[in-house]
PDB file of N, CA, C and O in Angstrom:
ATOM      1  N   MET A   1     163.206 120.934 105.651  1.00  0.00           N
ATOM      2  CA  MET A   1     161.930 121.125 106.289  1.00  0.00           C
ATOM      3  C   MET A   1     160.954 120.063 105.794  1.00  0.00           C
ATOM      4  O   MET A   1     160.936 119.725 104.610  1.00  0.00           O
ATOM      5  N   ILE A   2     160.147 119.542 106.709  1.00  0.00           N
ATOM      6  CA  ILE A   2     159.194 118.491 106.380  1.00  0.00           C
ATOM      7  C   ILE A   2     157.960 119.118 105.747  1.00  0.00           C
ATOM      8  O   ILE A   2     157.421 120.112 106.234  1.00  0.00           O
ATOM      9  N   TYR A   3     157.534 118.516 104.662  1.00  0.00           N
ATOM     10  CA  TYR A   3     156.321 118.987 104.010  1.00  0.00           C
ATOM     11  C   TYR A   3     155.138 118.743 104.941  1.00  0.00           C
ATOM     12  O   TYR A   3     155.000 117.647 105.486  1.00  0.00           O
ATOM     13  N   MET A   4     154.298 119.729 105.128  1.00  0.00           N
ATOM     14  CA  MET A   4     153.229 119.674 106.121  1.00  0.00           C
ATOM     15  C   MET A   4     152.155 118.654 105.762  1.00  0.00           C
ATOM     16  O   MET A   4     151.447 118.190 106.656  1.00  0.00           O
ATOM     17  N   GLY A   5     152.007 118.291 104.510  1.00  0.00           N
ATOM     18  CA  GLY A   5     150.999 117.321 104.111  1.00  0.00           C
ATOM     19  C   GLY A   5     151.309 115.923 104.609  1.00  0.00           C
ATOM     20  O   GLY A   5     150.401 115.108 104.773  1.00  0.00           O
ATOM     21  N   PHE A   6     152.575 115.636 104.852  1.00  0.00           N
ATOM     22  CA  PHE A   6     152.973 114.310 105.298  1.00  0.00           C
ATOM     23  C   PHE A   6     153.195 114.244 106.800  1.00  0.00           C
ATOM     24  O   PHE A   6     153.767 113.272 107.295  1.00  0.00           O
ATOM     25  N   ASN A   7     152.757 115.250 107.527  1.00  0.00           N
ATOM     26  CA  ASN A   7     152.930 115.288 108.971  1.00  0.00           C
ATOM     27  C   ASN A   7     152.178 114.148 109.645  1.00  0.00           C
ATOM     28  O   ASN A   7     152.658 113.590 110.631  1.00  0.00           O
ATOM     29  N   TYR A   8     151.004 113.795 109.124  1.00  0.00           N
ATOM     30  CA  TYR A   8     150.228 112.717 109.717  1.00  0.00           C
ATOM     31  C   TYR A   8     150.920 111.368 109.575  1.00  0.00           C
ATOM     32  O   TYR A   8     150.751 110.493 110.424  1.00  0.00           O
ATOM     33  N   ILE A   9     151.694 111.193 108.515  1.00  0.00           N
ATOM     34  CA  ILE A   9     152.428 109.938 108.326  1.00  0.00           C
ATOM     35  C   ILE A   9     153.505 109.802 109.393  1.00  0.00           C
ATOM     36  O   ILE A   9     153.689 108.724 109.959  1.00  0.00           O
ATOM     37  N   TYR A  10     154.211 110.881 109.667  1.00  0.00           N
ATOM     38  CA  TYR A  10     155.237 110.830 110.706  1.00  0.00           C
ATOM     39  C   TYR A  10     154.621 110.615 112.089  1.00  0.00           C
ATOM     40  O   TYR A  10     155.188 109.912 112.925  1.00  0.00           O
ATOM     41  N   ARG A  11     153.459 111.224 112.322  1.00  0.00           N
ATOM     42  CA  ARG A  11     152.786 111.014 113.600  1.00  0.00           C
ATOM     43  C   ARG A  11     152.317 109.580 113.735  1.00  0.00           C
ATOM     44  O   ARG A  11     152.390 109.014 114.827  1.00  0.00           O
ATOM     45  N   LEU A  12     151.832 108.969 112.652  1.00  0.00           N
ATOM     46  CA  LEU A  12     151.387 107.579 112.673  1.00  0.00           C
ATOM     47  C   LEU A  12     152.560 106.634 112.909  1.00  0.00           C
ATOM     48  O   LEU A  12     152.447 105.692 113.693  1.00  0.00           O
ATOM     49  N   ILE A  13     153.670 106.874 112.247  1.00  0.00           N
ATOM     50  CA  ILE A  13     154.867 106.047 112.448  1.00  0.00           C
ATOM     51  C   ILE A  13     155.369 106.177 113.875  1.00  0.00           C
ATOM     52  O   ILE A  13     155.756 105.186 114.493  1.00  0.00           O
ATOM     53  N   ASN A  14     155.364 107.382 114.395  1.00  0.00           N
ATOM     54  CA  ASN A  14     155.786 107.624 115.767  1.00  0.00           C
ATOM     55  C   ASN A  14     154.859 106.908 116.749  1.00  0.00           C
ATOM     56  O   ASN A  14     155.324 106.334 117.734  1.00  0.00           O
ATOM     57  N   TYR A  15     153.548 106.941 116.485  1.00  0.00           N
ATOM     58  CA  TYR A  15     152.583 106.249 117.341  1.00  0.00           C
ATOM     59  C   TYR A  15     152.847 104.744 117.354  1.00  0.00           C
ATOM     60  O   TYR A  15     152.818 104.113 118.411  1.00  0.00           O
ATOM     61  N   PHE A  16     153.104 104.171 116.171  1.00  0.00           N
ATOM     62  CA  PHE A  16     153.387 102.745 116.092  1.00  0.00           C
ATOM     63  C   PHE A  16     154.689 102.378 116.787  1.00  0.00           C
ATOM     64  O   PHE A  16     154.801 101.296 117.363  1.00  0.00           O
ATOM     65  N   GLN A  17     155.662 103.258 116.739  1.00  0.00           N
ATOM     66  CA  GLN A  17     156.929 102.971 117.416  1.00  0.00           C
ATOM     67  C   GLN A  17     156.760 102.897 118.923  1.00  0.00           C
ATOM     68  O   GLN A  17     157.353 102.036 119.574  1.00  0.00           O
ATOM     69  N   TYR A  18     155.961 103.787 119.478  1.00  0.00           N
ATOM     70  CA  TYR A  18     155.786 103.821 120.929  1.00  0.00           C
ATOM     71  C   TYR A  18     154.789 102.788 121.440  1.00  0.00           C
ATOM     72  O   TYR A  18     154.841 102.418 122.613  1.00  0.00           O
ATOM     73  N   ASN A  19     153.880 102.313 120.585  1.00  0.00           N
ATOM     74  CA  ASN A  19     152.846 101.378 121.009  1.00  0.00           C
ATOM     75  C   ASN A  19     152.914 100.052 120.273  1.00  0.00           C
ATOM     76  O   ASN A  19     151.896  99.375 120.128  1.00  0.00           O
ATOM     77  N   PHE A  20     154.084  99.673 119.810  1.00  0.00           N
ATOM     78  CA  PHE A  20     154.244  98.466 119.008  1.00  0.00           C
ATOM     79  C   PHE A  20     153.816  97.216 119.771  1.00  0.00           C
ATOM     80  O   PHE A  20     153.068  96.396 119.238  1.00  0.00           O
ATOM     81  N   LEU A  21     154.272  97.061 120.986  1.00  0.00           N
ATOM     82  CA  LEU A  21     153.964  95.872 121.769  1.00  0.00           C
ATOM     83  C   LEU A  21     152.472  95.791 122.090  1.00  0.00           C
ATOM     84  O   LEU A  21     151.890  94.707 122.064  1.00  0.00           O
ATOM     85  N   LYS A  22     151.865  96.910 122.387  1.00  0.00           N
ATOM     86  CA  LYS A  22     150.436  96.924 122.704  1.00  0.00           C
ATOM     87  C   LYS A  22     149.600  96.527 121.489  1.00  0.00           C
ATOM     88  O   LYS A  22     148.630  95.780 121.613  1.00  0.00           O
ATOM     89  N   ILE A  23     149.976  97.023 120.332  1.00  0.00           N
ATOM     90  CA  ILE A  23     149.234  96.709 119.108  1.00  0.00           C
ATOM     91  C   ILE A  23     149.409  95.241 118.748  1.00  0.00           C
ATOM     92  O   ILE A  23     148.455  94.595 118.313  1.00  0.00           O
ATOM     93  N   ILE A  24     150.605  94.708 118.921  1.00  0.00           N
ATOM     94  CA  ILE A  24     150.847  93.292 118.646  1.00  0.00           C
ATOM     95  C   ILE A  24     150.027  92.422 119.594  1.00  0.00           C
ATOM     96  O   ILE A  24     149.479  91.406 119.167  1.00  0.00           O
ATOM     97  N   LEU A  25     149.930  92.793 120.864  1.00  0.00           N
ATOM     98  CA  LEU A  25     149.122  92.034 121.820  1.00  0.00           C
ATOM     99  C   LEU A  25     147.650  92.018 121.422  1.00  0.00           C
ATOM    100  O   LEU A  25     146.991  90.982 121.525  1.00  0.00           O
ATOM    101  N   ILE A  26     147.136  93.142 120.974  1.00  0.00           N
ATOM    102  CA  ILE A  26     145.735  93.200 120.544  1.00  0.00           C
ATOM    103  C   ILE A  26     145.500  92.303 119.337  1.00  0.00           C
ATOM    104  O   ILE A  26     144.535  91.540 119.301  1.00  0.00           O
ATOM    105  N   VAL A  27     146.379  92.397 118.359  1.00  0.00           N
ATOM    106  CA  VAL A  27     146.222  91.612 117.138  1.00  0.00           C
ATOM    107  C   VAL A  27     146.306  90.113 117.436  1.00  0.00           C
ATOM    108  O   VAL A  27     145.507  89.332 116.920  1.00  0.00           O
ATOM    109  N   LEU A  28     147.263  89.714 118.257  1.00  0.00           N
ATOM    110  CA  LEU A  28     147.406  88.295 118.574  1.00  0.00           C
ATOM    111  C   LEU A  28     146.244  87.761 119.402  1.00  0.00           C
ATOM    112  O   LEU A  28     145.833  86.615 119.220  1.00  0.00           O
ATOM    113  N   SER A  29     145.707  88.576 120.310  1.00  0.00           N
ATOM    114  CA  SER A  29     144.577  88.094 121.107  1.00  0.00           C
ATOM    115  C   SER A  29     143.314  87.972 120.253  1.00  0.00           C
ATOM    116  O   SER A  29     142.534  87.037 120.442  1.00  0.00           O
ATOM    117  N   ILE A  30     143.102  88.893 119.326  1.00  0.00           N
ATOM    118  CA  ILE A  30     141.960  88.766 118.423  1.00  0.00           C
ATOM    119  C   ILE A  30     142.150  87.577 117.487  1.00  0.00           C
ATOM    120  O   ILE A  30     141.188  86.878 117.167  1.00  0.00           O
ATOM    121  N   TYR A  31     143.374  87.347 117.051  1.00  0.00           N
ATOM    122  CA  TYR A  31     143.652  86.187 116.203  1.00  0.00           C
ATOM    123  C   TYR A  31     143.390  84.892 116.957  1.00  0.00           C
ATOM    124  O   TYR A  31     142.901  83.924 116.374  1.00  0.00           O
ATOM    125  N   ASP A  32     143.708  84.865 118.239  1.00  0.00           N
ATOM    126  CA  ASP A  32     143.456  83.679 119.053  1.00  0.00           C
ATOM    127  C   ASP A  32     141.962  83.430 119.217  1.00  0.00           C
ATOM    128  O   ASP A  32     141.529  82.280 119.298  1.00  0.00           O
ATOM    129  N   LEU A  33     141.184  84.482 119.266  1.00  0.00           N
ATOM    130  CA  LEU A  33     139.736  84.364 119.482  1.00  0.00           C
ATOM    131  C   LEU A  33     138.919  84.368 118.195  1.00  0.00           C
ATOM    132  O   LEU A  33     137.691  84.418 118.265  1.00  0.00           O
ATOM    133  N   ARG A  34     139.542  84.319 117.039  1.00  0.00           N
ATOM    134  CA  ARG A  34     138.843  84.537 115.781  1.00  0.00           C
ATOM    135  C   ARG A  34     137.716  83.533 115.542  1.00  0.00           C
ATOM    136  O   ARG A  34     136.638  83.925 115.095  1.00  0.00           O
ATOM    137  N   ILE A  35     137.935  82.262 115.825  1.00  0.00           N
ATOM    138  CA  ILE A  35     136.904  81.249 115.585  1.00  0.00           C
ATOM    139  C   ILE A  35     135.774  81.399 116.598  1.00  0.00           C
ATOM    140  O   ILE A  35     134.600  81.285 116.247  1.00  0.00           O
ATOM    141  N   ASP A  36     136.131  81.652 117.849  1.00  0.00           N
ATOM    142  CA  ASP A  36     135.107  81.808 118.876  1.00  0.00           C
ATOM    143  C   ASP A  36     134.285  83.070 118.663  1.00  0.00           C
ATOM    144  O   ASP A  36     133.083  83.074 118.929  1.00  0.00           O
ATOM    145  N   ILE A  37     134.909  84.134 118.191  1.00  0.00           N
ATOM    146  CA  ILE A  37     134.164  85.363 117.895  1.00  0.00           C
ATOM    147  C   ILE A  37     133.183  85.109 116.757  1.00  0.00           C
ATOM    148  O   ILE A  37     132.038  85.556 116.806  1.00  0.00           O
ATOM    149  N   ARG A  38     133.632  84.397 115.741  1.00  0.00           N
ATOM    150  CA  ARG A  38     132.744  84.077 114.623  1.00  0.00           C
ATOM    151  C   ARG A  38     131.572  83.222 115.094  1.00  0.00           C
ATOM    152  O   ARG A  38     130.431  83.441 114.687  1.00  0.00           O
ATOM    153  N   LEU A  39     131.859  82.250 115.950  1.00  0.00           N
ATOM    154  CA  LEU A  39     130.799  81.394 116.478  1.00  0.00           C
ATOM    155  C   LEU A  39     129.820  82.186 117.344  1.00  0.00           C
ATOM    156  O   LEU A  39     128.609  81.975 117.275  1.00  0.00           O
ATOM    157  N   LEU A  40     130.354  83.099 118.161  1.00  0.00           N
ATOM    158  CA  LEU A  40     129.480  83.929 118.997  1.00  0.00           C
ATOM    159  C   LEU A  40     128.611  84.870 118.163  1.00  0.00           C
ATOM    160  O   LEU A  40     127.455  85.111 118.510  1.00  0.00           O
ATOM    161  N   LEU A  41     129.151  85.398 117.082  1.00  0.00           N
ATOM    162  CA  LEU A  41     128.365  86.294 116.238  1.00  0.00           C
ATOM    163  C   LEU A  41     127.292  85.546 115.453  1.00  0.00           C
ATOM    164  O   LEU A  41     126.209  86.083 115.218  1.00  0.00           O
ATOM    165  N   ASP A  42     127.583  84.315 115.046  1.00  0.00           N
ATOM    166  CA  ASP A  42     126.597  83.541 114.286  1.00  0.00           C
ATOM    167  C   ASP A  42     125.517  82.943 115.186  1.00  0.00           C
ATOM    168  O   ASP A  42     124.324  83.089 114.920  1.00  0.00           O
ATOM    169  N   TYR A  43     125.948  82.268 116.254  1.00  0.00           N
ATOM    170  CA  TYR A  43     125.012  81.569 117.141  1.00  0.00           C
ATOM    171  C   TYR A  43     125.406  81.864 118.579  1.00  0.00           C
ATOM    172  O   TYR A  43     126.185  81.126 119.183  1.00  0.00           O
ATOM    173  N   PHE A  44     124.871  82.933 119.114  1.00  0.00           N
ATOM    174  CA  PHE A  44     125.229  83.298 120.479  1.00  0.00           C
ATOM    175  C   PHE A  44     124.518  82.400 121.476  1.00  0.00           C
ATOM    176  O   PHE A  44     123.292  82.291 121.468  1.00  0.00           O
ATOM    177  N   THR A  45     125.302  81.756 122.338  1.00  0.00           N
ATOM    178  CA  THR A  45     124.766  81.041 123.495  1.00  0.00           C
ATOM    179  C   THR A  45     125.669  81.353 124.671  1.00  0.00           C
ATOM    180  O   THR A  45     126.847  81.669 124.503  1.00  0.00           O
ATOM    181  N   PHE A  46     125.111  81.260 125.843  1.00  0.00           N
ATOM    182  CA  PHE A  46     125.914  81.532 127.030  1.00  0.00           C
ATOM    183  C   PHE A  46     126.968  80.451 127.247  1.00  0.00           C
ATOM    184  O   PHE A  46     128.031  80.727 127.803  1.00  0.00           O
ATOM    185  N   SER A  47     126.684  79.229 126.814  1.00  0.00           N
ATOM    186  CA  SER A  47     127.688  78.171 126.951  1.00  0.00           C
ATOM    187  C   SER A  47     128.900  78.452 126.061  1.00  0.00           C
ATOM    188  O   SER A  47     130.033  78.174 126.454  1.00  0.00           O
ATOM    189  N   THR A  48     128.670  78.997 124.869  1.00  0.00           N
ATOM    190  CA  THR A  48     129.785  79.371 123.999  1.00  0.00           C
ATOM    191  C   THR A  48     130.567  80.532 124.598  1.00  0.00           C
ATOM    192  O   THR A  48     131.795  80.562 124.521  1.00  0.00           O
ATOM    193  N   LEU A  49     129.866  81.476 125.188  1.00  0.00           N
ATOM    194  CA  LEU A  49     130.534  82.606 125.830  1.00  0.00           C
ATOM    195  C   LEU A  49     131.401  82.134 126.998  1.00  0.00           C
ATOM    196  O   LEU A  49     132.548  82.561 127.134  1.00  0.00           O
ATOM    197  N   LEU A  50     130.861  81.264 127.829  1.00  0.00           N
ATOM    198  CA  LEU A  50     131.637  80.740 128.958  1.00  0.00           C
ATOM    199  C   LEU A  50     132.807  79.888 128.485  1.00  0.00           C
ATOM    200  O   LEU A  50     133.893  79.942 129.061  1.00  0.00           O
ATOM    201  N   TYR A  51     132.583  79.100 127.435  1.00  0.00           N
ATOM    202  CA  TYR A  51     133.678  78.303 126.872  1.00  0.00           C
ATOM    203  C   TYR A  51     134.804  79.213 126.385  1.00  0.00           C
ATOM    204  O   TYR A  51     135.977  78.934 126.634  1.00  0.00           O
ATOM    205  N   THR A  52     134.458  80.288 125.698  1.00  0.00           N
ATOM    206  CA  THR A  52     135.467  81.229 125.192  1.00  0.00           C
ATOM    207  C   THR A  52     136.246  81.859 126.333  1.00  0.00           C
ATOM    208  O   THR A  52     137.469  81.982 126.255  1.00  0.00           O
ATOM    209  N   ILE A  53     135.558  82.255 127.380  1.00  0.00           N
ATOM    210  CA  ILE A  53     136.234  82.890 128.514  1.00  0.00           C
ATOM    211  C   ILE A  53     137.158  81.910 129.226  1.00  0.00           C
ATOM    212  O   ILE A  53     138.276  82.269 129.597  1.00  0.00           O
ATOM    213  N   PHE A  54     136.704  80.682 129.420  1.00  0.00           N
ATOM    214  CA  PHE A  54     137.513  79.713 130.163  1.00  0.00           C
ATOM    215  C   PHE A  54     138.626  79.082 129.328  1.00  0.00           C
ATOM    216  O   PHE A  54     139.630  78.642 129.889  1.00  0.00           O
ATOM    217  N   GLU A  55     138.479  79.029 128.031  1.00  0.00           N
ATOM    218  CA  GLU A  55     139.506  78.412 127.187  1.00  0.00           C
ATOM    219  C   GLU A  55     140.558  79.405 126.690  1.00  0.00           C
ATOM    220  O   GLU A  55     141.641  78.995 126.273  1.00  0.00           O
ATOM    221  N   HIS A  56     140.258  80.686 126.729  1.00  0.00           N
ATOM    222  CA  HIS A  56     141.203  81.703 126.268  1.00  0.00           C
ATOM    223  C   HIS A  56     141.338  82.818 127.306  1.00  0.00           C
ATOM    224  O   HIS A  56     141.036  83.972 127.000  1.00  0.00           O
ATOM    225  N   PRO A  57     141.778  82.509 128.509  1.00  0.00           N
ATOM    226  CA  PRO A  57     141.812  83.549 129.548  1.00  0.00           C
ATOM    227  C   PRO A  57     142.822  84.665 129.264  1.00  0.00           C
ATOM    228  O   PRO A  57     142.558  85.827 129.570  1.00  0.00           O
ATOM    229  N   LEU A  58     143.961  84.326 128.688  1.00  0.00           N
ATOM    230  CA  LEU A  58     144.970  85.354 128.428  1.00  0.00           C
ATOM    231  C   LEU A  58     144.487  86.357 127.391  1.00  0.00           C
ATOM    232  O   LEU A  58     144.663  87.563 127.567  1.00  0.00           O
ATOM    233  N   ALA A  59     143.888  85.879 126.325  1.00  0.00           N
ATOM    234  CA  ALA A  59     143.382  86.776 125.288  1.00  0.00           C
ATOM    235  C   ALA A  59     142.264  87.668 125.834  1.00  0.00           C
ATOM    236  O   ALA A  59     142.189  88.849 125.494  1.00  0.00           O
ATOM    237  N   ILE A  60     141.408  87.110 126.670  1.00  0.00           N
ATOM    238  CA  ILE A  60     140.316  87.894 127.259  1.00  0.00           C
ATOM    239  C   ILE A  60     140.880  88.963 128.183  1.00  0.00           C
ATOM    240  O   ILE A  60     140.432  90.109 128.146  1.00  0.00           O
ATOM    241  N   VAL A  61     141.854  88.606 129.010  1.00  0.00           N
ATOM    242  CA  VAL A  61     142.453  89.576 129.936  1.00  0.00           C
ATOM    243  C   VAL A  61     143.160  90.690 129.176  1.00  0.00           C
ATOM    244  O   VAL A  61     143.076  91.855 129.566  1.00  0.00           O
ATOM    245  N   VAL A  62     143.851  90.348 128.103  1.00  0.00           N
ATOM    246  CA  VAL A  62     144.533  91.367 127.295  1.00  0.00           C
ATOM    247  C   VAL A  62     143.516  92.343 126.709  1.00  0.00           C
ATOM    248  O   VAL A  62     143.726  93.555 126.757  1.00  0.00           O
ATOM    249  N   LEU A  63     142.426  91.832 126.161  1.00  0.00           N
ATOM    250  CA  LEU A  63     141.437  92.716 125.558  1.00  0.00           C
ATOM    251  C   LEU A  63     140.703  93.557 126.595  1.00  0.00           C
ATOM    252  O   LEU A  63     140.296  94.680 126.296  1.00  0.00           O
ATOM    253  N   ILE A  64     140.527  93.044 127.795  1.00  0.00           N
ATOM    254  CA  ILE A  64     139.854  93.821 128.840  1.00  0.00           C
ATOM    255  C   ILE A  64     140.768  94.919 129.373  1.00  0.00           C
ATOM    256  O   ILE A  64     140.302  96.020 129.664  1.00  0.00           O
ATOM    257  N   THR A  65     142.058  94.636 129.503  1.00  0.00           N
ATOM    258  CA  THR A  65     142.974  95.607 130.110  1.00  0.00           C
ATOM    259  C   THR A  65     143.617  96.571 129.113  1.00  0.00           C
ATOM    260  O   THR A  65     144.378  97.445 129.528  1.00  0.00           O
ATOM    261  N   ILE A  66     143.343  96.445 127.839  1.00  0.00           N
ATOM    262  CA  ILE A  66     143.956  97.319 126.840  1.00  0.00           C
ATOM    263  C   ILE A  66     143.648  98.798 127.074  1.00  0.00           C
ATOM    264  O   ILE A  66     144.567  99.607 126.944  1.00  0.00           O
ATOM    265  N   PRO A  67     142.431  99.208 127.408  1.00  0.00           N
ATOM    266  CA  PRO A  67     142.219 100.650 127.646  1.00  0.00           C
ATOM    267  C   PRO A  67     143.086 101.196 128.777  1.00  0.00           C
ATOM    268  O   PRO A  67     143.606 102.307 128.674  1.00  0.00           O
ATOM    269  N   LYS A  68     143.243 100.442 129.833  1.00  0.00           N
ATOM    270  CA  LYS A  68     144.079 100.898 130.945  1.00  0.00           C
ATOM    271  C   LYS A  68     145.546 100.950 130.528  1.00  0.00           C
ATOM    272  O   LYS A  68     146.277 101.857 130.926  1.00  0.00           O
ATOM    273  N   ILE A  69     145.972  99.984 129.734  1.00  0.00           N
ATOM    274  CA  ILE A  69     147.369  99.960 129.288  1.00  0.00           C
ATOM    275  C   ILE A  69     147.665 101.158 128.378  1.00  0.00           C
ATOM    276  O   ILE A  69     148.726 101.772 128.495  1.00  0.00           O
ATOM    277  N   PHE A  70     146.741 101.495 127.478  1.00  0.00           N
ATOM    278  CA  PHE A  70     146.964 102.628 126.584  1.00  0.00           C
ATOM    279  C   PHE A  70     146.919 103.955 127.331  1.00  0.00           C
ATOM    280  O   PHE A  70     147.602 104.901 126.938  1.00  0.00           O
ATOM    281  N   ASN A  71     146.137 104.044 128.389  1.00  0.00           N
ATOM    282  CA  ASN A  71     146.044 105.290 129.146  1.00  0.00           C
ATOM    283  C   ASN A  71     147.185 105.475 130.125  1.00  0.00           C
ATOM    284  O   ASN A  71     147.401 106.588 130.605  1.00  0.00           O
ATOM    285  N   SER A  72     147.914 104.430 130.434  1.00  0.00           N
ATOM    286  CA  SER A  72     149.015 104.546 131.397  1.00  0.00           C
ATOM    287  C   SER A  72     150.317 104.828 130.659  1.00  0.00           C
ATOM    288  O   SER A  72     151.215 103.987 130.614  1.00  0.00           O
ATOM    289  N   LYS A  73     150.405 106.002 130.093  1.00  0.00           N
ATOM    290  CA  LYS A  73     151.628 106.396 129.396  1.00  0.00           C
ATOM    291  C   LYS A  73     152.696 106.713 130.431  1.00  0.00           C
ATOM    292  O   LYS A  73     152.405 106.882 131.615  1.00  0.00           O
ATOM    293  N   ASN A  74     153.902 106.787 129.977  1.00  0.00           N
ATOM    294  CA  ASN A  74     155.004 107.073 130.878  1.00  0.00           C
ATOM    295  C   ASN A  74     154.899 108.509 131.368  1.00  0.00           C
ATOM    296  O   ASN A  74     155.372 109.446 130.725  1.00  0.00           O
ATOM    297  N   LYS A  75     154.274 108.650 132.511  1.00  0.00           N
ATOM    298  CA  LYS A  75     154.093 109.971 133.085  1.00  0.00           C
ATOM    299  C   LYS A  75     155.294 110.293 133.965  1.00  0.00           C
ATOM    300  O   LYS A  75     155.788 109.424 134.684  1.00  0.00           O
ATOM    301  N   PRO A  76     155.758 111.511 133.913  1.00  0.00           N
ATOM    302  CA  PRO A  76     156.899 111.848 134.751  1.00  0.00           C
ATOM    303  C   PRO A  76     156.519 111.831 136.233  1.00  0.00           C
ATOM    304  O   PRO A  76     155.405 112.192 136.611  1.00  0.00           O
ATOM    305  N   ILE A  77     157.446 111.416 137.035  1.00  0.00           N
ATOM    306  CA  ILE A  77     157.237 111.351 138.476  1.00  0.00           C
ATOM    307  C   ILE A  77     157.398 112.750 139.047  1.00  0.00           C
ATOM    308  O   ILE A  77     158.381 113.440 138.778  1.00  0.00           O
ATOM    309  N   LYS A  78     156.405 113.159 139.845  1.00  0.00           N
ATOM    310  CA  LYS A  78     156.475 114.479 140.467  1.00  0.00           C
ATOM    311  C   LYS A  78     157.326 114.382 141.713  1.00  0.00           C
ATOM    312  O   LYS A  78     157.075 113.558 142.592  1.00  0.00           O
ATOM    313  N   ARG A  79     158.314 115.214 141.777  1.00  0.00           N
ATOM    314  CA  ARG A  79     159.183 115.236 142.945  1.00  0.00           C
ATOM    315  C   ARG A  79     158.892 116.461 143.770  1.00  0.00           C
ATOM    316  O   ARG A  79     158.602 117.534 143.241  1.00  0.00           O
ATOM    317  N   LEU A  80     158.969 116.293 145.049  1.00  0.00           N
ATOM    318  CA  LEU A  80     158.697 117.418 145.952  1.00  0.00           C
ATOM    319  C   LEU A  80     159.894 118.311 146.108  1.00  0.00           C
ATOM    320  O   LEU A  80     159.833 119.304 146.833  1.00  0.00           O
TER     321      LEU A  80
END
């Protein structure tokens, strides 16, 4: 029998197993944008914002679509 105090550890490991690719995509896109994010936080200008969007489109798209990707779990298909 599993000790109940460590139940959260098993749930966390299980969560990482099912969402491994999604978490890796988030980490890599933030890593790609790390310098631009720092520049935007220090000296925000619209030209820097537009440069970031146009120079890193894949990272921006990944970060924008992450909520939809996490909410689209494998739902069973309803059959009539």
